[in-house]
C-alpha beads as a LAMMPS data file, in Angstrom:
LAMMPS data file: protein, C-alpha beads

156 atoms
155 bonds

1 atom types
1 bond types

-500.0 500.0 xlo xhi
-500.0 500.0 ylo yhi
-500.0 500.0 zlo zhi

Masses

1 110.0

Atoms # bond

1 1 1 -304.945 -405.755 346.217
2 1 1 -305.517 -402.526 345.797
3 1 1 -308.722 -400.035 345.981
4 1 1 -308.597 -398.923 342.368
5 1 1 -307.650 -402.627 340.984
6 1 1 -310.939 -403.713 343.269
7 1 1 -312.961 -401.052 341.252
8 1 1 -311.643 -401.771 337.774
9 1 1 -312.071 -405.562 338.449
10 1 1 -315.915 -404.668 339.436
11 1 1 -316.393 -402.399 336.467
12 1 1 -314.803 -405.016 334.381
13 1 1 -317.375 -407.690 335.870
14 1 1 -320.065 -405.503 334.902
15 1 1 -318.919 -405.180 331.700
16 1 1 -318.548 -408.104 330.996
17 1 1 -321.493 -409.552 332.903
18 1 1 -323.507 -407.044 330.668
19 1 1 -322.125 -408.551 327.460
20 1 1 -322.877 -412.251 328.626
21 1 1 -326.371 -411.530 329.159
22 1 1 -326.670 -409.767 325.898
23 1 1 -327.770 -406.576 327.381
24 1 1 -326.403 -403.468 326.041
25 1 1 -325.238 -401.331 329.336
26 1 1 -326.387 -397.758 327.648
27 1 1 -329.134 -398.950 324.982
28 1 1 -329.898 -401.526 322.572
29 1 1 -328.028 -400.902 319.286
30 1 1 -325.601 -398.561 320.777
31 1 1 -321.880 -398.276 319.453
32 1 1 -320.013 -398.261 322.120
33 1 1 -316.483 -398.222 322.248
34 1 1 -313.972 -399.225 325.206
35 1 1 -310.368 -397.085 324.727
36 1 1 -307.030 -398.252 326.123
37 1 1 -304.118 -397.023 325.799
38 1 1 -300.832 -398.324 326.016
39 1 1 -297.699 -396.508 326.147
40 1 1 -298.697 -392.926 323.934
41 1 1 -301.355 -395.032 321.956
42 1 1 -304.852 -395.296 322.289
43 1 1 -307.343 -398.252 321.434
44 1 1 -310.562 -398.130 320.745
45 1 1 -313.073 -401.869 320.681
46 1 1 -316.546 -401.811 319.345
47 1 1 -318.231 -403.350 322.773
48 1 1 -320.619 -405.048 320.668
49 1 1 -317.603 -406.770 319.209
50 1 1 -315.540 -407.769 321.878
51 1 1 -318.317 -409.235 323.763
52 1 1 -319.303 -411.050 321.133
53 1 1 -315.269 -412.477 320.799
54 1 1 -315.567 -412.749 324.562
55 1 1 -318.418 -415.373 323.931
56 1 1 -316.259 -417.352 321.767
57 1 1 -312.989 -417.065 323.675
58 1 1 -315.326 -418.567 326.438
59 1 1 -317.831 -420.700 324.754
60 1 1 -315.776 -421.327 321.887
61 1 1 -317.553 -421.189 318.143
62 1 1 -316.205 -418.513 316.706
63 1 1 -312.752 -416.027 316.447
64 1 1 -311.642 -414.953 320.040
65 1 1 -308.601 -413.040 318.261
66 1 1 -310.632 -409.492 319.092
67 1 1 -310.756 -410.498 322.511
68 1 1 -307.238 -411.540 322.762
69 1 1 -305.860 -408.260 320.994
70 1 1 -308.007 -406.154 323.445
71 1 1 -306.841 -408.644 327.004
72 1 1 -303.009 -408.424 325.762
73 1 1 -302.781 -404.268 325.379
74 1 1 -305.488 -404.206 328.585
75 1 1 -302.424 -406.060 330.283
76 1 1 -299.777 -403.676 329.082
77 1 1 -301.889 -400.610 329.371
78 1 1 -305.196 -399.203 330.886
79 1 1 -308.236 -397.975 330.231
80 1 1 -308.809 -394.816 329.258
81 1 1 -312.314 -394.310 328.081
82 1 1 -315.398 -395.471 327.216
83 1 1 -317.345 -393.916 324.104
84 1 1 -321.017 -393.410 324.472
85 1 1 -323.953 -393.411 322.119
86 1 1 -323.525 -389.522 321.685
87 1 1 -319.999 -390.567 320.745
88 1 1 -318.683 -388.659 323.822
89 1 1 -315.417 -390.008 325.288
90 1 1 -316.423 -390.184 329.012
91 1 1 -312.810 -390.746 331.391
92 1 1 -312.442 -393.995 332.628
93 1 1 -311.033 -392.844 336.003
94 1 1 -314.001 -390.622 336.385
95 1 1 -316.136 -393.436 336.049
96 1 1 -314.489 -395.247 338.773
97 1 1 -314.303 -392.081 341.165
98 1 1 -318.335 -391.440 340.646
99 1 1 -318.896 -395.647 341.654
100 1 1 -316.466 -395.236 344.936
101 1 1 -318.221 -392.180 345.619
102 1 1 -321.703 -393.767 345.134
103 1 1 -321.418 -397.254 345.273
104 1 1 -324.984 -398.602 346.768
105 1 1 -326.832 -396.172 343.797
106 1 1 -324.074 -396.238 340.895
107 1 1 -325.282 -396.521 337.454
108 1 1 -323.063 -396.712 334.566
109 1 1 -325.893 -396.042 332.437
110 1 1 -327.346 -392.876 334.108
111 1 1 -323.460 -391.464 334.791
112 1 1 -322.583 -392.321 331.048
113 1 1 -325.316 -389.913 329.725
114 1 1 -325.389 -387.497 332.424
115 1 1 -324.131 -383.815 332.062
116 1 1 -321.690 -385.037 335.654
117 1 1 -319.828 -387.405 333.272
118 1 1 -316.224 -385.625 332.584
119 1 1 -314.820 -386.410 329.013
120 1 1 -311.485 -387.921 328.578
121 1 1 -308.409 -386.116 327.335
122 1 1 -308.372 -387.522 324.131
123 1 1 -305.734 -387.239 320.745
124 1 1 -306.409 -386.142 317.499
125 1 1 -306.195 -389.514 316.530
126 1 1 -306.826 -393.225 317.845
127 1 1 -306.075 -397.012 316.329
128 1 1 -309.451 -398.369 315.918
129 1 1 -308.800 -402.581 316.387
130 1 1 -311.745 -404.781 314.877
131 1 1 -311.262 -408.666 313.250
132 1 1 -312.569 -408.700 309.756
133 1 1 -314.606 -411.458 308.129
134 1 1 -312.245 -414.243 308.470
135 1 1 -311.486 -413.636 312.272
136 1 1 -307.922 -411.672 311.580
137 1 1 -307.346 -408.558 313.898
138 1 1 -307.223 -405.258 311.895
139 1 1 -306.970 -401.494 312.323
140 1 1 -307.552 -398.214 311.309
141 1 1 -307.159 -394.535 312.228
142 1 1 -309.491 -392.441 313.471
143 1 1 -309.848 -388.875 313.968
144 1 1 -311.280 -386.850 317.127
145 1 1 -313.081 -383.782 317.237
146 1 1 -312.362 -382.301 320.787
147 1 1 -313.034 -386.335 322.576
148 1 1 -316.103 -386.567 319.988
149 1 1 -315.973 -388.913 316.824
150 1 1 -317.554 -386.623 314.084
151 1 1 -320.234 -387.572 312.377
152 1 1 -320.822 -388.890 309.049
153 1 1 -322.331 -387.338 307.090
154 1 1 -323.905 -389.525 303.921
155 1 1 -324.263 -387.100 300.605
156 1 1 -325.914 -389.907 298.293

Bonds

1 1 1 2
2 1 2 3
3 1 3 4
4 1 4 5
5 1 5 6
6 1 6 7
7 1 7 8
8 1 8 9
9 1 9 10
10 1 10 11
11 1 11 12
12 1 12 13
13 1 13 14
14 1 14 15
15 1 15 16
16 1 16 17
17 1 17 18
18 1 18 19
19 1 19 20
20 1 20 21
21 1 21 22
22 1 22 23
23 1 23 24
24 1 24 25
25 1 25 26
26 1 26 27
27 1 27 28
28 1 28 29
29 1 29 30
30 1 30 31
31 1 31 32
32 1 32 33
33 1 33 34
34 1 34 35
35 1 35 36
36 1 36 37
37 1 37 38
38 1 38 39
39 1 39 40
40 1 40 41
41 1 41 42
42 1 42 43
43 1 43 44
44 1 44 45
45 1 45 46
46 1 46 47
47 1 47 48
48 1 48 49
49 1 49 50
50 1 50 51
51 1 51 52
52 1 52 53
53 1 53 54
54 1 54 55
55 1 55 56
56 1 56 57
57 1 57 58
58 1 58 59
59 1 59 60
60 1 60 61
61 1 61 62
62 1 62 63
63 1 63 64
64 1 64 65
65 1 65 66
66 1 66 67
67 1 67 68
68 1 68 69
69 1 69 70
70 1 70 71
71 1 71 72
72 1 72 73
73 1 73 74
74 1 74 75
75 1 75 76
76 1 76 77
77 1 77 78
78 1 78 79
79 1 79 80
80 1 80 81
81 1 81 82
82 1 82 83
83 1 83 84
84 1 84 85
85 1 85 86
86 1 86 87
87 1 87 88
88 1 88 89
89 1 89 90
90 1 90 91
91 1 91 92
92 1 92 93
93 1 93 94
94 1 94 95
95 1 95 96
96 1 96 97
97 1 97 98
98 1 98 99
99 1 99 100
100 1 100 101
101 1 101 102
102 1 102 103
103 1 103 104
104 1 104 105
105 1 105 106
106 1 106 107
107 1 107 108
108 1 108 109
109 1 109 110
110 1 110 111
111 1 111 112
112 1 112 113
113 1 113 114
114 1 114 115
115 1 115 116
116 1 116 117
117 1 117 118
118 1 118 119
119 1 119 120
120 1 120 121
121 1 121 122
122 1 122 123
123 1 123 124
124 1 124 125
125 1 125 126
126 1 126 127
127 1 127 128
128 1 128 129
129 1 129 130
130 1 130 131
131 1 131 132
132 1 132 133
133 1 133 134
134 1 134 135
135 1 135 136
136 1 136 137
137 1 137 138
138 1 138 139
139 1 139 140
140 1 140 141
141 1 141 142
142 1 142 143
143 1 143 144
144 1 144 145
145 1 145 146
146 1 146 147
147 1 147 148
148 1 148 149
149 1 149 150
150 1 150 151
151 1 151 152
152 1 152 153
153 1 153 154
154 1 154 155
155 1 155 156
């Protein structure tokens, strides 16, 4: 297995382990997103929803359609970025390199929120993938502003 393949497997296992343990990788109640690039399309998945769908896939009891969609896109594409709790997309390649450079002391949480975290190059629009109440996979387009999801201002 190539070194990058091993690193990808290790980081994916860490992401799933946190999901299975019920802990958030960054903080409780985060809105972290995983971005997969397939060809020229970017697909974003909410981490908490994806982890829940993974558990449904593994143990049954609910809809695993979101996880299966993510898995199929992951097979045909590559991890591109992880959106941190600040709404910034951090390069997955940079995360891999940071892990390779400091395997013994690497903290995904610390790296994702540090000044050293390298922002990912993002298009102006990405496709958000989610499961509706019936478990069917749905998509919506999200506008990206310089690698950051713009804040929604509630005027009511």
